All heavy atoms as an XYZ file, in Angstrom:
674
protein
N       9.930     17.032     -7.528
C      10.281     15.660     -7.496
C       9.307     14.927     -6.620
O       8.848     15.393     -5.616
C      11.719     15.493     -7.022
C      12.144     14.087     -6.702
S      13.670     13.464     -7.390
C      13.948     14.374     -8.818
N       8.959     13.694     -7.011
C       8.027     12.883     -6.236
C       8.395     11.397     -6.391
O       9.075     11.007     -7.307
C       6.612     13.139     -6.660
C       6.286     12.832     -8.083
C       5.846     11.590     -8.455
C       6.403     13.796     -9.077
C       5.593     11.252     -9.806
C       6.136     13.528    -10.384
C       5.687     12.254    -10.753
O       5.401     11.958    -12.032
N       7.870     10.630     -5.509
C       8.095      9.160     -5.586
C       6.750      8.452     -5.491
O       5.887      8.807     -4.682
C       8.971      8.718     -4.394
C       9.231      7.310     -4.401
C      10.149      6.865     -3.256
N      11.344      7.711     -3.310
C      12.102      7.963     -2.285
N      11.839      7.522     -1.078
N      13.170      8.660     -2.401
N       6.524      7.515     -6.406
C       5.265      6.784     -6.424
C       5.332      5.607     -5.403
O       6.372      5.047     -5.144
C       5.022      6.200     -7.839
C       4.989      7.195     -8.944
S       3.646      8.338     -8.856
C       2.428      7.306     -9.681
N       4.206      5.265     -4.874
C       4.046      4.009     -4.116
C       4.019      2.881     -5.135
O       3.047      2.777     -5.885
C       2.769      3.981     -3.294
C       2.749      4.880     -2.104
C       1.867      5.871     -1.953
C       3.702      4.622     -1.092
C       1.913      6.675     -0.822
C       3.751      5.460      0.028
C       2.876      6.474      0.178
N       4.974      2.059     -5.167
C       4.991      1.018     -6.194
C       5.042      1.551     -7.537
O       5.850      2.459     -7.869
N       4.081      1.223     -8.385
C       4.011      1.750     -9.707
C       3.032      2.914     -9.776
O       2.751      3.412    -10.850
C       3.623      0.702    -10.773
C       2.260      0.059    -10.474
O       1.603      0.491     -9.568
O       1.914     -0.825    -11.228
N       2.462      3.361     -8.618
C       1.519      4.450     -8.616
C       0.096      4.011     -8.808
O      -0.836      4.742     -8.688
N      -0.053      2.742     -9.174
C      -1.463      2.298     -9.508
C      -1.839      1.122     -8.586
O      -2.708      0.403     -8.889
C      -1.578      1.865    -10.979
C      -1.370      2.931    -11.979
C      -1.399      2.353    -13.400
C      -2.392      4.035    -11.835
N      -1.102      0.933     -7.536
C      -1.379     -0.180     -6.633
C      -1.092     -1.523     -7.222
O      -1.677     -2.545     -6.807
N      -0.349     -1.574     -8.303
C       0.028     -2.845     -8.875
C      -0.948     -3.339     -9.940
O      -0.771     -4.374    -10.537
N      -2.064     -2.662    -10.129
C      -3.060     -3.098    -11.075
C      -3.442     -1.946    -12.003
O      -3.379     -0.850    -11.626
C      -4.290     -3.578    -10.292
N      -3.784     -2.318    -13.225
C      -4.247     -1.228    -14.138
C      -5.592     -0.665    -13.677
O      -6.337     -1.388    -13.018
C      -4.344     -1.932    -15.478
C      -4.565     -3.379    -15.132
C      -3.841     -3.654    -13.895
N      -5.885      0.640    -14.032
C      -7.182      1.134    -13.622
C      -8.294      0.404    -14.308
O      -8.146     -0.049    -15.478
C      -7.103      2.605    -14.086
C      -5.979      2.653    -15.102
C      -5.015      1.491    -14.761
N      -9.388      0.298    -13.659
C     -10.562     -0.326    -14.196
C     -11.368      0.707    -14.991
O     -11.666      1.819    -14.420
C     -11.506     -0.907    -13.035
C     -10.806     -1.960    -12.231
C     -10.585     -3.198    -13.061
O     -11.482     -3.649    -13.858
N      -9.440     -3.838    -12.937
N     -11.711      0.398    -16.125
C     -12.564      1.304    -16.966
C     -13.877      0.589    -17.127
O     -13.990     -0.500    -17.660
C     -11.900      1.585    -18.339
C     -12.815      2.475    -19.176
C     -10.528      2.160    -18.221
N     -14.996      1.241    -16.707
C     -16.263      0.771    -16.895
C     -17.105      1.731    -17.634
O     -16.882      2.929    -17.651
C     -16.946      0.452    -15.475
O     -17.046      1.663    -14.766
C     -16.205     -0.528    -14.735
N     -18.123      1.207    -18.337
C     -19.076      2.069    -19.051
C     -20.446      2.035    -18.342
O     -20.881      1.015    -17.989
C     -19.220      1.508    -20.467
N     -20.968      3.240    -18.132
C     -22.223      3.297    -17.500
C     -22.953      4.511    -18.073
O     -22.340      5.600    -18.117
N     -24.114      4.348    -18.517
C     -24.937      5.448    -19.117
C     -24.216      6.026    -20.287
O     -24.264      7.249    -20.460
C     -25.310      6.441    -18.052
N     -23.452      5.234    -21.048
C     -22.781      5.755    -22.250
C     -21.484      6.469    -22.008
O     -20.885      6.952    -22.896
N     -20.991      6.547    -20.760
C     -19.774      7.208    -20.426
C     -18.802      6.353    -19.792
O     -19.206      5.487    -18.897
C     -19.996      8.418    -19.502
C     -20.772      9.576    -20.242
C     -20.805     10.779    -19.399
N     -21.850     10.656    -18.439
C     -22.212     11.555    -17.602
N     -21.592     12.714    -17.477
N     -23.178     11.395    -16.760
N     -17.520      6.489    -20.143
C     -16.464      5.653    -19.476
C     -16.267      6.232    -18.070
O     -16.414      7.418    -17.799
C     -15.225      5.740    -20.234
N     -15.940      5.337    -17.151
C     -15.721      5.701    -15.759
C     -14.370      5.056    -15.377
O     -14.189      3.838    -15.638
C     -16.852      5.320    -14.857
C     -18.114      5.998    -15.133
C     -19.331      5.308    -14.496
N     -19.067      4.798    -13.210
C     -19.707      5.096    -12.107
N     -20.690      5.974    -12.180
N     -19.462      4.546    -10.986
N     -13.512      5.744    -14.754
C     -12.190      5.267    -14.381
C     -12.062      5.086    -12.879
O     -12.243      6.076    -12.150
C     -11.103      6.254    -14.939
C     -11.149      6.370    -16.449
C     -11.998      7.263    -17.038
C     -10.333      5.543    -17.182
C     -12.036      7.345    -18.438
C     -10.345      5.654    -18.580
C     -11.218      6.538    -19.204
O     -11.271      6.624    -20.583
N     -11.816      3.858    -12.461
C     -11.733      3.587    -11.012
C     -10.212      3.506    -10.600
O      -9.472      2.819    -11.152
C     -12.417      2.271    -10.746
C     -12.459      1.944     -9.244
C     -13.268      0.700     -8.954
O     -14.090      0.256     -9.807
O     -13.065      0.168     -7.859
N     -10.004      4.226     -9.429
C      -8.655      4.206     -8.904
C      -8.418      2.799     -8.307
O      -9.164      2.354     -7.515
C      -8.489      5.251     -7.829
S      -6.912      5.171     -6.982
N      -7.332      2.170     -8.658
C      -7.032      0.854     -8.140
C      -6.548      0.852     -6.694
O      -6.499     -0.163     -6.025
C      -5.913      0.332     -9.057
C      -5.272      1.502     -9.605
C      -6.296      2.588     -9.671
N      -6.268      2.049     -6.127
C      -5.783      2.161     -4.792
C      -6.947      2.351     -3.807
O      -7.060      1.609     -2.785
C      -4.801      3.289     -4.596
C      -4.283      3.491     -3.186
C      -3.607      3.134     -5.557
N      -7.874      3.249     -4.101
C      -8.950      3.617     -3.176
C     -10.346      3.440     -3.771
O     -11.300      3.684     -3.003
C      -8.822      4.989     -2.690
S      -9.078      6.247     -3.980
N     -10.442      2.993     -5.008
C     -11.727      2.757     -5.663
C     -12.576      3.932     -6.023
O     -13.691      3.849     -6.364
C     -12.575      1.703     -4.901
O     -11.849      0.507     -4.729
N     -11.992      5.131     -5.886
C     -12.668      6.369     -6.289
C     -12.927      6.283     -7.789
O     -12.061      5.858     -8.545
C     -11.894      7.588     -5.965
C     -12.618      8.888     -6.416
C     -11.922     10.146     -5.878
C     -12.691     11.274     -6.384
N     -12.578     12.438     -5.560
N     -14.085      6.684     -8.253
C     -14.472      6.620     -9.663
C     -14.367      8.023    -10.245
O     -14.929      8.969     -9.644
C     -15.863      6.056     -9.860
C     -16.268      6.108    -11.290
C     -15.931      4.615     -9.334
N     -13.665      8.205    -11.325
C     -13.439      9.488    -11.992
C     -14.042      9.388    -13.421
O     -14.029      8.273    -13.990
C     -12.050      9.909    -11.971
C     -11.551     10.149    -10.497
C     -10.577      9.065    -10.103
C     -11.012     11.511    -10.352
N     -14.367     10.476    -14.061
C     -15.000     10.486    -15.358
C     -13.941     10.471    -16.535
O     -14.304     10.216    -17.648
C     -15.914     11.628    -15.530
O     -15.251     12.892    -15.393
N     -12.712     10.821    -16.246
C     -11.718     10.897    -17.349
C     -10.408     10.206    -16.918
O     -10.099     10.161    -15.719
C     -11.363     12.354    -17.759
O     -10.775     13.008    -16.648
C     -12.582     13.105    -18.193
N      -9.634      9.714    -17.847
C      -8.354      9.200    -17.523
C      -7.373     10.253    -17.011
O      -6.599      9.927    -16.118
C      -7.733      8.466    -18.807
O      -7.583      9.407    -19.837
N      -7.479     11.487    -17.514
C      -6.740     12.559    -16.942
C      -7.013     12.837    -15.516
O      -6.131     13.057    -14.660
C      -6.893     13.816    -17.799
C      -6.230     14.992    -17.256
N      -4.852     15.232    -17.359
C      -6.669     16.093    -16.591
C      -4.516     16.290    -16.774
N      -5.621     16.862    -16.287
N      -8.283     12.809    -15.164
C      -8.681     12.972    -13.793
C      -8.162     11.912    -12.850
O      -7.740     12.151    -11.753
N      -8.113     10.657    -13.365
C      -7.557      9.481    -12.658
C      -6.093      9.759    -12.419
O      -5.582      9.552    -11.262
C      -7.894      8.209    -13.313
C      -7.213      6.998    -12.690
C      -7.753      6.795    -11.290
C      -7.432      5.752    -13.566
N      -5.317     10.106    -13.467
C      -3.923     10.369    -13.355
C      -3.623     11.472    -12.317
O      -2.752     11.347    -11.444
C      -3.232     10.721    -14.670
C      -3.059      9.556    -15.557
C      -2.178      9.923    -16.811
N      -2.640     11.033    -17.498
C      -3.419     11.015    -18.516
N      -3.999      9.891    -18.943
N      -3.760     12.139    -19.100
N      -4.453     12.572    -12.360
C      -4.233     13.732    -11.424
C      -4.565     13.207     -9.970
O      -3.857     13.560     -9.055
C      -5.122     14.867    -11.814
C      -4.895     16.128    -11.005
C      -5.669     17.297    -11.518
N      -7.071     16.944    -11.503
C      -7.916     17.217    -12.495
N      -7.523     17.758    -13.617
N      -9.170     16.903    -12.377
N      -5.663     12.470     -9.847
C      -6.016     11.966     -8.549
C      -4.899     11.062     -7.949
O      -4.548     11.226     -6.754
C      -7.298     11.129     -8.641
C      -7.595     10.205     -7.523
N      -8.073     10.740     -6.323
C      -7.405      8.902     -7.290
C      -8.187      9.686     -5.457
N      -7.800      8.582     -6.020
N      -4.358     10.216     -8.720
C      -3.291      9.360     -8.220
C      -2.103     10.129     -7.845
O      -1.444      9.902     -6.835
C      -2.918      8.222     -9.293
C      -4.073      7.201     -9.372
C      -1.647      7.514     -8.944
C      -3.955      6.253    -10.537
N      -1.705     11.144     -8.673
C      -0.585     11.989     -8.444
C      -0.848     12.798     -7.131
O       0.048     12.942     -6.282
C      -0.286     12.884     -9.579
C       0.952     13.685     -9.353
O       1.948     13.212     -8.858
N       0.935     14.934     -9.753
N      -2.044     13.338     -6.973
C      -2.324     14.188     -5.780
C      -2.551     13.369     -4.484
O      -2.154     13.854     -3.424
C      -3.613     14.971     -6.054
C      -3.393     16.155     -7.059
O      -2.260     16.403     -7.381
O      -4.453     16.715     -7.443
N      -3.141     12.213     -4.581
C      -3.528     11.497     -3.409
C      -2.631     10.289     -3.033
O      -2.499      9.955     -1.836
C      -4.982     11.009     -3.452
C      -5.972     12.050     -3.636
C      -6.079     12.870     -2.312
N      -7.005     13.964     -2.535
C      -6.877     15.125     -2.019
N      -5.828     15.395     -1.208
N      -7.725     16.125     -2.265
N      -1.981      9.688     -3.974
C      -1.342      8.459     -3.672
C       0.099      8.490     -4.064
O       0.746      7.450     -4.323
C      -1.991      7.242     -4.475
C      -3.426      7.141     -4.187
N      -3.967      6.842     -2.897
C      -4.558      7.199     -4.986
C      -5.260      6.853     -2.947
N      -5.638      6.996     -4.202
N       0.686      9.717     -4.050
C       2.111      9.880     -4.417
C       2.779     10.633     -3.314
O       2.221     11.620     -2.795
C       2.218     10.696     -5.755
O       1.534      9.958     -6.788
C       3.698     10.863     -6.154
N       3.937     10.201     -2.926
C       4.739     10.933     -1.905
C       5.549     11.997     -2.668
O       6.354     11.710     -3.480
C       5.703      9.940     -1.207
C       6.555     10.756     -0.211
C       4.904      8.927     -0.434
N       5.284     13.277     -2.360
C       6.009     14.369     -3.031
C       7.153     14.765     -2.178
O       7.020     15.042     -1.003
C       5.049     15.538     -3.257
C       3.989     15.213     -4.235
N       4.119     15.504     -5.573
C       2.771     14.587     -4.153
C       3.098     15.102     -6.254
N       2.271     14.556     -5.355
N       8.358     14.755     -2.704
C       9.562     15.027     -1.964
C       9.929     16.527     -1.951
O      10.792     16.919     -1.211
C      10.757     14.264     -2.562
C      10.529     12.711     -2.570
C      11.673     12.069     -3.268
C      10.308     12.153     -1.180
N       9.238     17.332     -2.767
C       9.461     18.750     -2.736
C       8.129     19.430     -2.613
O       7.110     18.875     -2.774
C      10.111     19.221     -4.119
O       9.277     18.900     -5.156
C      11.467     18.524     -4.293
N       8.207     20.722     -2.275
C       6.964     21.533     -2.190
C       6.985     22.520     -3.330
O       8.011     22.783     -3.952
C       6.863     22.228     -0.855
O       7.957     23.060     -0.685
N       5.867     23.092     -3.599
C       5.676     24.054     -4.708
C       5.242     25.343     -4.158
O       4.199     25.378     -3.467
C       4.708     23.452     -5.721
C       5.164     22.191     -6.291
C       4.900     20.943     -5.617
C       6.018     22.091     -7.476
C       5.306     19.744     -6.159
C       6.448     20.896     -7.868
C       6.124     19.683     -7.292
O       6.589     18.513     -7.764
N       6.002     26.409     -4.332
C       5.741     27.716     -3.696
C       5.160     28.686     -4.646
O       5.656     28.875     -5.755
C       7.042     28.305     -3.146
C       6.911     29.508     -2.321
C       8.197     30.053     -1.863
N       8.825     29.150     -0.964
C       8.810     29.214      0.441
N       8.192     30.271      0.895
N       9.441     28.369      1.148
N       4.168     29.410     -4.238
C       3.510     30.473     -4.938
C       4.445     31.674     -4.972
O       4.964     32.052     -3.963
C       2.197     30.905     -4.295
S       1.422     32.319     -5.051
N       4.761     32.156     -6.207
C       5.679     33.234     -6.311
C       5.058     34.598     -5.931
O       5.817     35.608     -5.735
C       6.291     33.329     -7.746
C       5.295     33.784     -8.768
C       5.117     35.114     -9.135
C       4.536     32.857     -9.515
C       4.182     35.542    -10.076
C       3.672     33.245    -10.505
C       3.482     34.576    -10.763
O       2.566     34.974    -11.665
N       3.822     34.675     -5.733
C       3.064     35.892     -5.399
C       3.029     36.034     -3.896
O       3.431     37.022     -3.323
C       1.691     35.985     -6.053
C       0.957     37.255     -5.550
C       1.731     35.925     -7.505
N       2.467     35.044     -3.176
C       2.278     35.130     -1.694
C       3.169     34.111     -0.937
O       3.063     34.198      0.251
C       0.755     34.815     -1.369
S       0.223     33.168     -1.682
N       3.935     33.356     -1.632
C       4.898     32.452     -0.978
C       4.272     31.265     -0.167
O       4.987     30.666      0.570
C       5.917     33.191     -0.142
C       6.537     34.286     -0.871
N       7.475     34.092     -1.965
C       6.421     35.648     -0.780
C       7.838     35.235     -2.401
N       7.184     36.242     -1.763
N       3.044     31.035     -0.399
C       2.411     29.879      0.299
C       2.908     28.622     -0.410
O       3.109     28.593     -1.589
C       0.874     29.990      0.158
C       0.140     28.943      0.955
C      -1.298     29.226      1.089
C      -1.999     28.118      1.903
N      -3.337     28.343      2.061
N       3.122     27.524      0.361
C       3.585     26.273     -0.212
C       2.494     25.251     -0.383
O       1.584     25.166      0.481
C       4.655     25.680      0.729
C       5.949     26.482      0.688
C       7.118     25.802      1.409
O       6.914     24.638      1.821
O       8.154     26.452      1.606
N       2.672     24.456     -1.422
C       1.680     23.379     -1.727
C       2.409     22.095     -1.962
O       3.586     22.072     -2.405
C       0.848     23.780     -2.970
C      -0.048     24.951     -2.654
C       0.398     26.232     -2.844
C      -1.286     24.737     -2.101
C      -0.462     27.318     -2.498
C      -2.132     25.770     -1.810
C      -1.670     27.025     -1.976
O      -2.556     28.120     -1.569
N       1.717     21.028     -1.728
C       2.295     19.666     -1.859
C       2.346     19.184     -3.261
O       3.232     18.355     -3.642
C       1.423     18.718     -0.976
C       2.073     17.376     -0.654
C       1.200     16.623      0.287
N      -0.105     16.372     -0.131
C      -0.485     15.244     -0.847
N       0.387     14.322     -1.080
N      -1.752     15.091     -1.231
N       1.440     19.620     -4.144
C       1.409     19.124     -5.517
C       1.414     20.330     -6.469
O       0.920     21.374     -6.138
C       0.129     18.268     -5.783
O      -0.996     19.066     -5.660
C       0.085     17.077     -4.795
N       1.865     20.107     -7.674
C       1.826     21.153     -8.664
C       0.300     21.472     -9.037
O       0.045     22.691     -9.287
C       2.479     20.524     -9.913
C       3.124     19.320     -9.517
C       2.597     18.899     -8.180
N      -0.548     20.532     -8.999
C      -1.971     20.805     -9.282
C      -2.550     21.741     -8.161
O      -3.333     22.611     -8.511
C      -2.700     19.457     -9.341
C      -4.157     19.698     -9.754
O      -4.426     20.261    -10.772
N      -5.072     19.172     -8.954
N      -2.174     21.517     -6.929
C      -2.698     22.427     -5.858
C      -2.220     23.809     -6.045
O      -3.012     24.757     -5.858
C      -2.244     21.918     -4.488
O      -2.803     20.617     -4.261
N      -0.967     23.962     -6.420
C      -0.442     25.340     -6.712
C      -1.155     25.953     -7.915
O      -1.539     27.191     -7.864
C       1.074     25.251     -6.987
C       1.699     26.605     -7.382
C       1.479     27.734     -6.344
C       3.179     26.378     -7.691
N      -1.361     25.193     -8.938
C      -2.038     25.691    -10.154
C      -3.432     26.184     -9.777
O      -3.901     27.238    -10.218
C      -2.101     24.616    -11.240
C      -2.728     25.137    -12.501
C      -2.745     24.023    -13.539
O      -2.426     22.888    -13.316
N      -3.146     24.413    -14.730
N      -4.185     25.405     -8.946
C      -5.552     25.822     -8.524
C      -5.463     27.062     -7.689
O      -6.283     28.001     -7.827
C      -6.179     24.669     -7.739
C      -6.581     23.509     -8.600
O      -6.741     23.637     -9.837
N      -6.660     22.334     -7.966
N      -4.495     27.161     -6.800
C      -4.351     28.347     -5.981
C      -4.060     29.560     -6.816
O      -4.714     30.599     -6.627
C      -3.129     28.092     -5.045
C      -2.651     29.392     -4.392
N      -3.248     29.996     -3.290
C      -1.628     30.114     -4.697
C      -2.621     31.069     -3.005
N      -1.571     31.212     -3.809
N      -3.205     29.420     -7.824
C      -2.843     30.573     -8.702
C      -4.137     31.045     -9.454
O      -4.335     32.242     -9.629
C      -1.783     30.140     -9.673
C      -0.449     29.962     -9.066
S       0.240     31.372     -8.156
C       0.532     32.416     -9.559
N      -4.873     30.086     -9.915
C      -6.136     30.459    -10.637
C      -7.173     31.201     -9.743
O      -7.711     32.135    -10.171
C      -6.771     29.261    -11.299
C      -7.993     29.556    -12.099
C      -7.972     30.120    -13.315
C      -9.189     29.287    -11.511
C      -9.086     30.500    -14.035
C     -10.432     29.677    -12.180
C     -10.294     30.240    -13.465
O     -11.428     30.635    -14.095
N      -7.352     30.637     -8.513
C      -8.392     31.190     -7.681
C      -7.978     32.538     -7.057
O      -8.710     33.471     -7.030
C      -8.699     30.201     -6.566
C      -9.599     30.812     -5.447
C      -9.408     28.946     -7.158
N      -6.689     32.658     -6.632
C      -6.272     33.846     -5.854
C      -5.448     34.814     -6.624
O      -5.403     35.980     -6.155
C      -5.525     33.376     -4.565
C      -6.440     32.577     -3.643
C      -6.322     31.263     -3.544
C      -7.377     33.255     -2.838
C      -7.164     30.494     -2.712
C      -8.162     32.537     -1.987
C      -8.105     31.177     -1.980
O      -8.928     30.478     -1.100
N      -4.796     34.465     -7.669
C      -3.860     35.354     -8.363
C      -4.029     35.406     -9.832
O      -3.123     35.629    -10.528
C      -2.425     34.883     -8.022
C      -2.127     34.787     -6.576
N      -2.197     35.889     -5.688
C      -1.729     33.754     -5.847
C      -1.832     35.446     -4.465
N      -1.516     34.181     -4.567
N      -5.280     35.149    -10.318
C      -5.394     35.058    -11.753
C      -5.194     36.399    -12.476
O      -4.866     36.457    -13.651
C      -6.765     34.463    -12.216
C      -7.983     35.209    -11.700
C      -9.242     34.389    -12.111
C     -10.435     34.804    -11.329
N     -11.559     33.969    -11.695
N      -5.268     37.531    -11.696
C      -4.988     38.836    -12.353
C      -3.498     39.136    -12.356
O      -3.056     39.909    -13.190
C      -5.750     39.927    -11.619
C      -7.285     39.703    -11.766
C      -7.999     40.992    -11.322
N      -9.342     40.784    -10.970
C     -10.357     40.422    -11.790
N     -10.105     40.220    -13.020
N     -11.579     40.364    -11.317
N      -2.748     38.610    -11.426
C      -1.282     38.905    -11.401
C      -0.648     38.208    -12.604
O      -0.998     37.099    -12.996
C      -0.647     38.343    -10.075
C      -0.851     39.239     -8.917
C      -2.126     38.868     -8.144
O      -2.904     38.071     -8.657
O      -2.323     39.461     -7.059
N       0.365     38.805    -13.131
C       1.141     38.256    -14.191
C       0.525     38.535    -15.558
O       1.106     38.264    -16.609
N      -0.682     39.145    -15.550
C      -1.281     39.451    -16.870
C      -1.061     40.960    -17.169
O      -1.083     41.787    -16.298
C      -2.797     39.268    -16.885
C      -3.209     37.774    -16.850
C      -4.617     37.563    -16.918
C      -5.011     36.101    -16.918
N      -6.439     35.869    -17.048
N      -0.827     41.299    -18.420
C      -0.560     42.652    -18.803
C      -1.896     43.367    -19.138
O      -2.832     42.924    -19.513
C       0.241     42.796    -20.047
O       1.265     41.841    -20.076
């Protein structure tokens, strides 16, 4: 469970700019530029969202603030666990 600051976008839609033939997505909260809309959504969720719960690794029991952080941890440290 998590709670957004306002609407999660700082009250403004993300800015999309084109440069060198590629779209660039600018965070309306901190002005960070990302290359995909998915990256922008993940950035806003990871950096500008208050998470009310933590996410625990079922292998080593380490806790993470975001589901994306747990997913990255699982891939880096436990990608062999759970596979047959």
